[in-house]
N, C-alpha and C positions, 0 to 999 in steps of 0.2 A: 507548856509540857504537862503540867499537872492536869489541866483541863482535858488534854488528849488522853492521859492515863485514866482519868475518871470516866470519860465517855467509853473508852475501850473496856474498862472493868464493868461498867453498867451494862454495856452491850453483851459482853461475854456472860455475865450473870444471867441476864434475861434469856439468852439463847440456851445456856446450859440448864436453867431451871425448866424451861418449856420442854426442851428435848428430853431431859432427865425424867420429868414427870410423865411425859408421853411414853417413854420407853418402859418406865417402871410399871405404869398402869397396863400397858400392852403385855408386858411379861407376866404380870399377875393374872390377867385375863386369859392368856394362852395357857398358863399353868393350871388354872381352874378348868378350862376346857379339856386339857390333857388328862387331868385326874378324873373328870367325869367320864371321859371316853374309856379310860382304863377300868373304872368301877363298873361301867356298863357291861363290859365283857365278863367281869366277875359276877354281876347280878344275873346275866343271861345264863351263866353256868349254874348258878344256884337255882334258877327257875327250872332248868332242865333236870337238875338233881331232884327237885321236888316232884317233877313229872315222873321220874323213874321210881320215886318212892310210893307212887300210887299203885296199889295192888287190889286184886279182886278177892274178897273174902266172903265168909258165910252171909254177912249182912250187906253185901254189895261192895262198892268201891270203898277201900279203906286206905289210910295213910300209915305206912310202916314206920313206926317211931324209931326203929333200929337204924333206919337209913338217914335219919335227920341229924344234922350237926348239933352239938351240944349248945351252941349259942342260941338256937331257937327255943330251947327249954328254959334258959335262964332269964328271969324277968328283967326287962329294960336293958337288955344286953346290947342294943343297937342293931341287932339283926332281926328282921321281922318278915312275915309273909302272910298272904291271904290267898285262899283258893276258892273260887266260885264256880259251881256247876250244878245243873238240874235243881235250881232253886235252893241249893244248899251253900253254906259258906263255912270254910274252915280258916282258922287263924292260928298263928304261932302262940305258944304259951308265953313267950317273951313280951307280948303285948299286954299281958295281964288283963286289966279291965278296960283298956283303950281299944279303939277301933282304927283300922287302916282302911281308908276309903279306896275303892277300886278306881284307878286312873281312867279317864275317859278315852284315852288313845293307847295304842300299842307302842311299845318301845320305851326309851328313857324319857322321863318327864322333865321338861325344862324348869318347871317351878318346884321348889322344895316344899314338901308337905310337913305339916306340924306333927310332931311325935310326942311320946310321953316325956315328962320331966323337961319340957322346953327344948327337946331335941328337934333338929331340922333333918328331914329324911329325904334321901335321894331314892326315888321310886322307879322301878322298872316293871313293865307289864308285858307278858307274853301269852298268846292264845294258842292252845293245843286242842287236839281231839284224841281222846283215849277211851278205849272200851266203849266206843260209840257215843261218848259224851263230849260236848264242847266245854272246855275248861279255860278259865281265866286265872292265871297265876300271877300274883303281884308280889314282888319281893322289894324290900327296902333296907337301907343301911343309913345309920346315923352319920350325917355329913358335918356336924358341928365341929368335931376335932380338926377336920380339914380347913374349915373356915377360920378357926382360931389360929392355925398354923399360917394361913395366908395373911391374916392380920399381923401376926408377929413378923412374918417375912417382910410385910410392907414397911413396918417400923424399922426393921434392920436395913432395908434398902434405903429408906429416907436418911437414917443415920450415916450409913456408909456413903451415900450420895452427897450429903451435906459436908462430910469430912473431905471427900474427894473434891467438892466444889471449892472449899477453902484452900486446899492444896493447889488446885489449878489456878485460883486467883493469885496466890502467892507466887507461883512460878511464872504466871503471865505478867505480873508486876515486875519481877526481876528481868524477864525477857524484854518487855517493853522499855524499861529503864535503860537496859543495856543497848537496845536498838536506837533509842533516842539520844544517847550520849553524844554522837557526832553533831546532832542538831543543837544540843545544848552548848557544845563547844563553839559552834558557829555563832550562836546567839551571844556568847560571852565575848567572842572576837569582835562582833559588831558593836557591842557596848564599849570595848576597848578602842574601837575606831572613834566613837563619839567622845571618848575621854582623851583622844590624841596619843594613845599608847602604842598604836600600830598604824600602818598606812595601807596594808592590804590584808585580805583573809588568806589563811592557809589553804593550799590547794589539795593537800592530802586528806581527802574526805571520801566517804562512800560514793559509789557510782550514782546513786539517786540524788546526791547533793551537788555533784560536780557542775551541772548546768547553772544552778542558782549561784554558787560561789564564783563561777567564771563570769557571769553577768554582773554581779556586784563589783568584782574587781575591775571589770571593764568600765563600769559606770564611775567608779572612784577615779580611775586614771583619766577618763574623759573629763570629769568635773574638775580635777586638779589642773589639767592642761588648759581648760577653758578659763578658769580663774586666773591662772598665771598670765595668759594672753591678755585678759581683760585688765588686770592690774598693770601689766607692762604698757598697754596702750594708754591707760589713764595717766601713768607716770610720764610717758612720752608727750602726751597732750599738755600736761601741766608745764613741763619744761619748754615745750614749743611756744606756749603762750606767754611765758614769763618775759622773754626778750621783747616781743612787740609791745607788751604792757610797759616795760621799762623804757622803751623808746618813746612811747606816748607820754609817759610821766616827764621825761627829760624835755620833750618838746613843750610841755605845758609850762616849764620853767624858763623858757627862752625870753630874751629881752623884747622880742616883738610884741609880747602880750602884756608888758608892763603898763602900757597905756590903757589896757582894758582889765583892770584888777578884778572886776566882778566876773568877767568871762574866764579869767585865769583861775580864780578860786573855784568857780563852778566846774571847770574842766578837771581840776585836780581832785575835787571831791568825787566826781563821777568815776574817774579812773581808779581811785582808791576803793570805791564801792565795788567796781567791777572786779578788782583783784581779790577783795575779800569774798565776794559772792562766788567767784570762780573756785577759790580754795575750798569754800564751804560745800559747794555742789560736787566737786571732785571727791571730797571726803565722803559725802553722802553716797555717791555712786559706788565708791569702793566698798561700802558696807553692804552692797546688795546681795552678795553671795554668802553662803555658810563658810565657816572656817575650814581650811584644808585639813584632811586627815593627817595626824601626826604633827600639826603645827600649833598645838595648844601651849598654854603658858605654864612653864615650870618655874616656880618661885625661886627654888634654890639655884637654878642656872641663870635666870634672867636678872633678878634684882641686884646681885652684887655688881654686875657690869653697869647697870643703869645708875646705881648710886655712885660708882666710881666716876662715870662720865659727869654726873651732876657736881661732884666734888671738884673736878678739874675746871668746869665752867664757872662755878661760883667759888672761886678760891679765896675765901675770906674767913676761913676757920670755922665754918658752920659745923654743928654736930648733927650728922645725918644718921638716921637709925630706921630700921625696918623690923617688923615682927610678923612671922607667919609660921604655921605648922611645918616642921621639917618634912621635906618630900612632897609638899602640897602642889597639886596640879590643878589649874583652873580650866574648865571645859569651854574656853572661848579662844578666839583667834589671837595668836601671839602678837602679830603686828598691831592689832587694834588695842590690845591691853598695853603694849609698850607706848603707843601714842597717847592713850588716855592717861596712864600714870606719868608719862613724861611731861605732858601739859600741866597736870596738877602739881607735880613735884617741882617743876621748873618755876611755876608761879610762886609756890611756897618758899622756895629758896630765894627768889628775888626780894620778897618782903619780910622774910624772917630776920630776927635780930641775932639769934644764937643757934636755934635748933629747929629741925624738921623731922617729923616721924611719920612713917607709913605703917599702918596696922591692917592686916588681912585676917578676917575672922570668918571661918567656913562653918555654916550650920547645915541642917538637914535639907532645908528648902531654899536657902539663899546664901550668897557670899557678901560680906560687908567690907568695903574698902574705906579706910579713914586716913585722911591726910591732915596732919596738925602742924601749925607753925606758931611761933611766938611774936608775930608781927603786929601791926596796928589793927588788924581785923577790919570787918565791914559791919556797919550798923544793920539792925534787923529790918528797918524799913527799906533800905537799899537792896538787901538780899531779895526780898519779895519782888521788888521792881525789876531787878536784873533777871531773875528766873522767869518771871511772867513774860518778859519780852524776848527771852532767849538771846540777848545780845552778848557781845564780848565785854568782859569786865574791864579790860584794860582801856577800852574806849569810852565806857560809860561811867566808871567810878574811879576816883583817884585813890590810890593806895594798893589795890590788888589787880594783877593782870593775869588773865586766863584765856587760853584758846577755847572759850566756852562753847562755841558753835560745834566744833568737831566732837568735843567731850559730850555734849548733849546728844548729838546724833548717834554716837556709839552707845550711850546708855539707853536711849530710846529704842535703838534697833534690837537691844537685848531685853526690852520691856522692863528696864530697871528704873530707879528713882535717884535723882540728884538733889542734894540738900546742902545749904550753907548754914553752919551752926557755930556756936562759940567754942573755941578750943579750951581745954583745961589750962593752957598756958596764956590765956587772955588774948590769943590771936584768933585766926580763922580755922575752923574745921570744915573740910569738904567731905561729905558722907555720900557714898555711892552704894546703893543696894541693888544687887543683881540676882534675879531669881534663877535657880538652877534649871528649871524646866524638865524636859524629857531626858536630858543627858545624864541626870542623876547627880549625886553629890560629888565634889572633887575628890580625886583619888590621891592617896599618899603611897609612896613606894615603901614596901615592907622590907 
């Protein structure tokens, strides 16, 4: 969502800056053109006034000073004129010792002319015929104040535009955040699905999100139904094969095979191997799918029942204890964790003298499961041999019995690590490290 907001903000800034600068520049250009057209009419009127001030006197054509405006008499006033006729040239007193060049064309000049004291002059030329003479009258006005005002206006526009841009970005951010809230809620609900805190997404969402939520809920329902059918089929297959295997085992014990001890022993070994391999592969197949939504492991709800069952099975006064953060939920399948912990704790109870403890430590990137007992333990050289072969400990090593095949399959399916270590009670410690992966850290109920 942050990335979307950032892209929208950058896109909006780019568009507003380009459009704003274009509008500001166009507005200033139109304002400049409008002022020049307005001053053109004023300069034309001044040229006509100068023509009207031309009178015939005793010495020929003269310029009646009484008809001239005062600004033409004041030096560097910003109002200037020049009259050219019959090889003569008159210019206003306001020019003082500066010259005003006659423009090459009639009308308002596009280019500003240089004036006295650094002034920039807007010049207009008009040609007339009076008293039989062809006259060129050029009038000019200082345009520098207008340019200064335009520059000030440009800075004002930039300041107001920048402030407006910040305000628009702030409002846009609020609007986008408000518009994306339903999407953020949907993301949080999907995360809750991964944590097993819900089984479906809420359907009360904006119209734009309804197809997405509907498809996700349909996929969840289909996945859950498929996994249920698969697990039921595997369970039925396991139960269906147990009876034929039991019959074959009983047949292997019949008196008819007593005369063939080697054959009898070989047949029994093969049947036991088939039974173990079948259980192992069924367990591996059951791990093929992801955990069902809402079926994750809640320590507060599951562990008391598990330890109560263990206490009834191993009723010899064992001290059974477990430690976990209150409200801790582990983001893995409930059935798999019950089987994993059940195997580990059952083995620990078989070989413990007085006490067994389960510790669950949740970190930022992994969960550590520790099962300790005060039994006889397993030597370091035997641990390496057992784990390298992936065999069942109860069949390979005297002293400790574990359903290690299924335990290893579960741990490996979650990309975890299984280790056998020395317990602080001089027995065996089984350490299981499970990375949290994309589902995030385990949640606790607040």
